[in-house]
C-alpha positions in Angstrom: -5.1 -3.6 5.9 -2.0 -3.2 6.6 -1.0 -1.4 10.7 1.3 -3.2 11.5 5.3 -3.3 9.7 6.0 -6.6 11.1 3.1 -6.8 8.5 5.7 -5.7 5.6 7.7 -8.2 7.2 7.7 -10.7 4.1 9.7 -12.4 1.0 10.9 -9.8 -1.7 11.0 -6.6 1.5 14.4 -6.4 3.4 14.7 -5.0 6.8 15.7 -1.9 6.0 13.8 -0.9 3.4 10.8 -1.7 6.4 12.3 0.1 9.0 13.0 3.4 5.9 9.3 3.0 3.9 7.2 0.7 6.0 5.8 3.6 7.8 5.1 5.6 4.6 2.7 3.2 3.2 1.1 2.2 6.7 0.6 5.8 6.3 -0.9 5.9 2.7 -2.4 2.5 2.5 -5.0 3.9 6.1 -5.7 7.3 3.7 -6.5 4.6 0.7 -8.7 2.6 2.6 -10.7 5.6 4.2 -11.5 7.2 0.5 -15.1 6.8 -0.9 -14.9 4.6 -4.5 -17.4 6.6 -5.7 -14.9 9.6 -6.0 -12.0 7.5 -7.5 -11.5 7.3 -11.1 -13.1 4.5 -13.7 -10.1 1.7 -13.1 -7.9 1.4 -16.7 -8.1 -1.4 -18.9 -4.9 -3.7 -19.0 -3.3 -2.3 -21.7 0.1 -4.5 -22.0 -2.4 -7.9 -23.1 
């Protein structure tokens, strides 16, 4: 689970992107983890194959 801005420091994510969007990403991940999976819609199949 994503819990710190330091965990976003990976290839493909620049420092500027982490500074600008990092806190939002952490909030979104923490909200997703708190969801009850039974209330989520069914998964979609990959239609591009």
